[in-house]
C-alpha positions in Angstrom: 92.3 27.3 58.8 91.7 26.9 62.4 91.5 23.7 64.6 87.5 23.9 64.2 87.6 24.1 60.3 90.1 21.2 60.1 88.0 19.1 62.2 84.7 20.1 60.1 86.6 19.5 57.0 87.9 16.0 58.3 84.3 14.9 59.3 83.1 15.9 56.2 85.9 13.8 54.3 85.7 10.7 56.7 82.1 10.4 58.0 82.7 10.8 61.6 81.1 13.1 63.8 82.7 16.5 64.7 82.9 15.0 68.5 85.0 12.2 66.9 87.1 14.1 64.7 87.9 16.8 67.6 89.0 14.0 70.0 91.3 12.5 67.4 92.8 15.8 66.6 93.4 16.9 70.2 94.8 13.5 71.2 97.3 13.5 67.9 98.2 17.0 68.8 98.9 16.0 72.4 101.2 13.1 71.2 103.1 15.4 69.0 103.6 17.5 71.7 104.6 15.1 74.5 106.9 13.3 71.9 108.8 16.7 71.4 109.0 17.6 75.1 110.7 14.2 75.7 113.2 15.2 72.7 111.8 12.8 70.2 111.3 13.5 66.6 108.0 12.4 64.8 108.4 11.4 61.2 105.4 11.4 58.8 106.3 9.9 55.5 105.6 12.5 52.7 104.5 15.0 54.8 107.5 16.0 57.1 109.5 15.8 60.4 108.7 17.7 63.9 111.9 18.0 65.9 113.4 19.9 68.3 116.6 22.1 68.0 118.7 24.3 70.4 118.6 27.9 69.2 121.9 30.1 69.8 122.1 32.6 72.4 121.6 36.1 71.0 122.9 39.7 72.0 119.9 42.2 71.5 119.5 46.0 72.3 118.1 46.4 75.8 115.0 48.7 75.3 115.0 49.9 79.2 118.4 51.5 78.7 119.9 50.9 75.5 122.3 48.6 76.9 123.2 45.1 75.3 121.1 42.1 77.1 121.8 38.5 76.3 118.8 36.3 75.6 119.9 32.7 76.3 119.8 29.4 74.2 116.7 27.6 74.5 115.2 24.5 72.7 112.8 25.4 69.8 110.4 23.1 67.9 111.2 22.8 64.3 109.0 21.5 61.2 110.6 20.5 58.4 108.6 19.4 55.1 109.4 16.7 52.9 110.0 17.2 49.2 106.8 15.9 48.4 104.8 18.3 50.5 107.0 21.2 49.5 106.7 20.3 46.1 102.8 20.1 46.3 102.5 23.5 47.9 105.0 25.0 45.1 102.9 23.3 42.5 99.6 24.5 43.7 100.5 28.2 44.7 103.1 29.1 41.9 102.0 31.3 39.1 101.4 29.4 36.0 102.9 30.0 32.5 101.9 28.5 29.1 104.8 26.7 27.8 104.9 25.7 23.8 107.2 22.9 22.8 108.1 22.4 19.1 109.8 19.4 17.6 110.9 19.5 14.0 112.7 16.9 12.0 110.4 13.8 13.1 107.6 13.9 10.5 107.9 9.8 10.2 107.4 9.3 13.6 104.1 7.8 14.8 104.0 9.4 18.4 106.0 12.1 20.1 105.4 13.4 23.6 107.1 15.7 26.2 108.8 13.7 29.1 110.3 15.5 32.0 110.4 16.3 35.7 106.6 18.2 35.5 105.5 14.6 34.5 107.6 12.0 36.2 108.9 11.3 32.8 105.9 9.6 32.1 105.8 8.5 28.2 102.5 9.8 26.6 101.5 11.9 29.5 101.9 15.0 27.3 101.6 14.2 23.6 102.1 16.5 21.0 100.1 17.1 17.8 101.2 16.5 14.5 100.8 19.5 12.3 100.5 19.4 8.5 103.7 20.4 7.8 105.0 17.3 9.8 106.5 19.1 12.8 104.9 18.4 16.2 103.5 20.8 18.9 102.4 20.8 22.3 101.4 23.5 24.8 101.7 22.7 28.7 100.8 24.8 31.6 103.7 24.9 33.9 104.8 26.3 37.4 106.5 29.7 36.7 110.3 30.9 37.6 112.0 27.3 37.6 114.1 25.3 35.0 112.7 22.4 33.5 114.4 19.0 32.6 112.6 17.5 29.6 113.3 15.5 26.4 110.9 14.5 23.4 110.0 11.1 23.6 109.8 10.2 20.0 108.4 6.5 19.4 109.5 5.7 23.0 113.5 7.1 22.4 114.3 10.2 24.1 115.7 13.0 22.4 117.0 16.4 23.4 115.3 19.6 22.3 117.9 21.0 20.0 116.5 24.6 20.3 117.7 24.7 24.3 120.8 23.7 25.7 121.1 20.2 27.2 122.9 18.8 30.4 125.9 16.1 30.2 123.2 13.4 29.9 121.2 14.8 26.8 118.4 16.2 28.9 117.4 19.8 27.7 117.1 22.5 30.1 114.9 25.4 29.8 113.7 28.4 32.0 110.1 29.0 32.3 
């Protein structure tokens, strides 16, 4: 996305004119540049941190005479995303996998749901369906290539999944 595309999208979302958004965007970037040039850091809560860091000196091959030359250390701008941004990017871009959950042995339960890292442990966010044989089933679509921490919420009480290993606190661990 270019600066102009960013301004166009911002203008469409805010109702401001393109000229107003471009003035704000240029000013915003100037403020960040000036702060970094003073050695300050910029912390944008929930997004990330802009800062500077002194790089190390390096030895590289000199292409003119195949000798060695030293590149001196220098300050470099640095951006470190906060976990909220990193997680949002991962969750939106990662390939997805259908994950089936079966809960057996609670045929008398009123409600069972799957709770875990993927839904912030919110009760009832991923409810399971009761099958005619008394078992419970849910299918969720989760980002591939990670280990999820989860439990079954059986009528409000967390129970580990006996089909998968659990950690010392009784939370089930499963690779998806």
